[in-house]
N, C-alpha and C positions, 0 to 999 in steps of 0.2 A: 580687247586683244584677241588674237587667234594664234593657234599653234599648228605648225606643219611638221609632220614626221616623214622622213625619207629613210627607207630601209636599205640594206646592203646591196640589193639588186640595182637600186637607182644610182649608186655611186661606185659601181664595180670597176669602172675605168674612167679615163679622162673624158670620153664622150658623155658618160653619165653625169659627171660633175658639171660639164657645160650645160647639159639639159636641165639639171636641178636649178642652176642659175636662171635659165630661161623661164622655167616654171614660176619661180619666185618673182621675176620681173613681170611676167604676164599676169599673174594673179594679184600682185600688189603686196607691199611689205610694210605698210604702216601698222604699227602695233603688232609686229609679228615675232613670235618665238619659234625657232627651228630646232628640231631634234634630228640628229643624224646617227645612223648605225655604223658599224665597222664595214669596210669595203668588201664587197663580194664574199669570198670564202675565208676571210681573214680569221674569224673566230674558230673555224675548223683547223686552220693552220696553227693557231695558238694552242688549241687542245692537243694537237700532235706534239708541240713543243713541251707541253706539260707532261705528256706520257713519256717522252724520252728522258726528260729531267728526272722523273720519279723512278725510272728504270736505270738511273746512273749512266745514261748514254750521253756523253758530252757533245754529240752531234747536234743537240738542241741549240747550241750556240750558233752553229752554221745555219740552222733553220731561221733563227732570229735575224741573222745577216741577210738571208734570202728574202725575208719579209720586208726588211728595210729597203732592199734593192727594188722590190716590186712597187713599193710606195714611191720611191724616187723615180721609177719609170713613168708612173702616172704624172708626177710633177713635171718631168721632162716633156712629156706629151702635151701637157697644158701650156708649157712655155713655148713649144715649137709650132703650135697650131692655133694660135690666136691672131685674129686679123689686125688688132690694134697694137701699134708699137708702144704707145703710152702705157697700155695695160701690161704688156710684156715687161717693160722696164720696172713698173711698180711691183709686179709679181716676182721678178728675179731679184729685186733689191730688198724684198721682205726678209724677215728672219725665219722663214718657213723651214728651210733645209737645216738650219741650226737647231730649230725647235724639234724637228723630227729626229735628228741625231741624238739630242739630249733625251728624248723620250725612249729611244731604243737603248741607250746606255743605262737609263733608269731601270728598264726592264731587266737587262742583264744583271745589274747590281742587285735588284730585288731577289732574283733567283739565286745568285751566288751567295748572298748574305742570309738567305732564309734558313731558319732553324726548325720551323714547324713541320710536323708530319701530317697535319690535317689537310687532306686533299682538297676539301671544299675551300678552305682558306687560301691555299696556294692558287687554286683555280681563279678565284676572284681577283687576286693581286696581279695575275698574268693576263687573263683574257680582256680585262678592262683597257689594255693598251691599244687594242684594235680601234675602239671608239675614239680614243685620244688622237691617234694618228689621222683617222679619216676627218675628224672635225677640224683639225689644224689645217689640213689641205683645203677643205671646202671654205672655211672662214677666210683664209688668205686669198683664195681665188675671188671670193665675193668682194673683198675689200679692194683688190686690184681693179675690179670693175666698178668702182665708186658705189658699191652697195655696202655702207658702213656698218657691218654687223660686229657685235661684240662677242668674242669667244669667251665662254664661261665653262668652268670645270663643274660638271654635274655632282661631283663628290662634295662640293661646297654648298650645293643646293638641296640635295635629297639625303636626308638623315634616316638611318635605319637601325634595326637591332643587329645582333651578332650572328644571325642565321645565314651563313655564307652560302651562296648559290641560289638562295630563295629568301632574300631578306624582306622583313616586314617594315613598312614605312612608319617612322615616327612623325605623324601628321602635324602635330603642334610645332615641332622644331622645323620641319620641312616648309610648312606654310610661311612661317616667319622669315626663313632664309630666302625663299623664292620671292616673296613680296618686297623685301628690302633690296634685293639684288637685281630683279628682273622687271619690275613693274614699269610700264611705259617705255621700255627699251626694245630695240631691234637686236635680238641676241641669238646665238647659236650654241647648242650644247650637245652633250652625248646622251644617247639612249642607254638603258640597261644598267647603268651603274649609279652607286651612291657611296656613302661611307658611314661607319659606325661611330660611336662616341669616343673611340680611341684613335680615330683618323684612318683606320684601315679600310681599304676598298671593299665594298660589297656589291653583289649583283642581284637584280630583281627577278631572276629566272630567265631561262631561254626565251627569246622573243619578247623580252621585257621592254623594248624601246617604245612599243605602243603604250605601255603602262606609264612610262616616263612622260609621254605627251599628255596623258590624262591627269597625272599628278600636277604638272605645270598648269594645265588649264583650270583645274580645280582651285589651285592656290591663287591664280590670277583672275578668277571669275571670267574666263575667256568666253567669247561668243560661240566659238566652235573649234573643233580639232579636225584636221584633214590628214588622213593617212594615205600617202602616195605609194601606189603599187604598180606592178606591171600587168595588172588585170583591169578591166573597165569598172570594177566595183565589186560588190559582194554578189556572187553567183549562187544559184540554188544547188550547186554541186561543183566538185572539182572537175574541170573540163578534161583533165588528164585521165580521169577514171570514169566519168559519167558522160553519156552522149546527150546532145541537144540541151545543154545548160542555158539558162536565161538569167538576165540581170535582174536583181531585186532592187527596185527603185527606192523603196522605203522599208525600214524594219523598225519595229518598236524596241525600246531598250530591253523589255522583258524577253521578247522573242530572240533578240541578238544574244542575250545572256544564255538562253536555252541552247541556241546553236553553238555558242562557244563551249558551254559545259559538255556537250556531246562530242566535241572535237573539231568543229569547223576551224580551219587553220587561218582564215583571213583576219580574225580578230583575237587578240589575246584575252583570255578569260577574265583577267583582273582589270582590264581597261575600262569596262563599261560602267561598273558600279559607282566610281566617283563622279563620272559624267552625269549619270542619272540623278545623283544626289543634288546637282545644281542645274539640271535640265540643259546641259551643254550638248549641242549637236555633235555627232561624230560623222564625218564624211569620209567615204572611201572612194578615191579617184585614181585615174591612170596618169602616171607621170609621162606617158607616151602621148596622151591626148588630154591635156589638162582642162580644156574647155568642154569636154564631154560631160554628160549628166552625172554619172557615178551613182553611188548609193548614199542615202542619208539615214542615220539612225537617230530617232527622236521619239518622243511620246506620240502615240497615235495608233493607227491600224497595225496589227501584228505584222502583216506582210502586204506589200503592194508590188506586183500582183500577188494574189493568194495562189500558191502553187506548192507542190511537195518539194521539200528540201532534203538532199541526200548527203550523208556524211559516212565516211569509212575510216576506220582505224585498223591498221594491219600489224602483223607480228605480235599479237597479244597471246596470253595464256589463259586457257579455260580450265577452271578448277571446280571439282565437285567434292565437297567435304561432308562426310557423314560420320556418325558415331560408330565405333567398332562393334558395339553390341546391338546396333540397329535401334537404339533408343532415340527419343525425340531430340532434335537440335533446338534448344531453348535459348532464352535471353543470355544466360551466362556463357553458353558456347559461342553465340554470335559475338558477344563482347570480347571474348578471348581471341576469336579469329581476327576481328578487326584490330585488336592490339598487335597481333603478329604482322598483319598487313602494314600497319603504321611503322612498326619497327623495321620492316624490310623496305619501307618507302615505296610501296606498290601503289600505283594509281588505278583505282577501280573504275571500270567503264560500265559495268552492269552487274547487278546482283539479283538473286531470286532465292527464296527459301521455301521449303516444304516441311512437312512434319519431321522427316528423317534426313534431310540433306540441305546443304547451303551451297549455292552455286554462284560463282563469281567469274568475271572476265577481267583480267588485270594486265597492266603494262609493266614489264620488268625493266623499268627505266635505268635502274642503277645496278643491274645484273646481280640481284640477290635472290633469285628464284630458288637456287639449291638450298640456301639457308632457310628460306621460308618453308620449303617442303620438309626439310629435316625437322623443323620445329613443330609443324602441324602433324606430321606422321608419327610423332611421339605420342600423340593423344587421339588422333582421328584416322579414319580411312580416307585417303585422298586419291582421286583420279585426276591426272593432269594431262591436258592436250595442248601442245605448243603450236605456234604458227597458225593461229586462227585469226579471222577478221571479224570485226564488229561493225555491222551496217546499221545506221540509224536513218529513219525516214520521219521527218516532222511533217505533219499535215498530210498523212498518207492517204492514198486512194488504192482501189483494187488494182488498177493498172500499174501504179508505182510499185506496189508490193510484188506483183507478178514479175516486173522487170528485174527486180533484185533477186528474187528467189529462184528464178528459172535456171535450172541446171546446177544448182549449188547444193552441197551437203549441209543441211541446216542442223546444228547441234542444239540450239535453243532459240525459242521465239518468245518475245515479251511485247505485249501490245496494250497501250492505253488509248484513250480517245484521240489524243493528238500525236502520239509517238509510237512507232514500231521499231524494235531492235531485234536484230538477227545475229546470232553467232554462227559463223560458217567455217568449215575447214579451208585452210589456204588463204 
């Protein structure tokens, strides 16, 4: 078997849905499992719905209706711009609009009946509806075109713990469920979502659809996974930030994990490890040019071609923590600081310690910086600099370093044989 994953950009509108069908028809669909994300910016819209709901702003119901209308517009576009009358008849006579309406009513009912104050729990129950809506549309469109895909609810396939917004997979139960429901079938399911043992929806973390594809591939012993994107493959830097980027034709699992760890946005950090465990290739290709080479991630050379790779993470916070009496920062202090970072759900991008200070660069993902500073300042002297950028160069060269450092105010530089990291202002 093989697994294809299509992200939100690939199904953002009716033209995107048509193109996804064409990609699948072109590349072949024998023994294929398909993972589809929410359409376009749907997840962002659902996050705004949650914000208004939790602020007791009843206009969230209007936003839900708007979201429904946007999906119906895509359906109408698919109905009115298809060349085959037979296809149109099958598509119009499907239960799609009824299913979409039922899903929207289920969303409203979930929110109106909710008694929980747990934001993470509410988040998962709500945002999952984006994937449900998109996959219903894509599956119905495929079937109307005589591509007999079976729609499956990922919540019945991927079983997790109760850690909402970042759930851990119960691999034993998940493998059993996927093998019994998906083996040998042409199926389509949602990325990003699963369920706990109480039947409540969980999510695998933002951008978790890649991870979903890897989970399915692992359970089904797939030959490869292809992630379809609007870029030609994995580049050696974000072309929106760095000039003269080039395509990486091949990356080893280990190197890809390193790039993901440092913040490369093309691949989800959790995606690679299950694939490596069974030597399942990961391919990253363009849905705009499916026949093009793309990138393959597998065992072998670290990079082909060997070249510096550039990563930047912006809007981070630079913290320097030291003892108030200028005594050493020892193991107990570091353990205490990491405990506070964990409690505040801070993601650490870089750390460095000396005899009297401990320096870290963190992402304030959940807006808990003020709480962290209050806790740390009760025991330590803390210097905080907001709005910094963390640049990482893998396989650095003198020219690569100079191109990044030139004209920047560098707060910290950390260098190993393979990796250079720079914290700069702005």
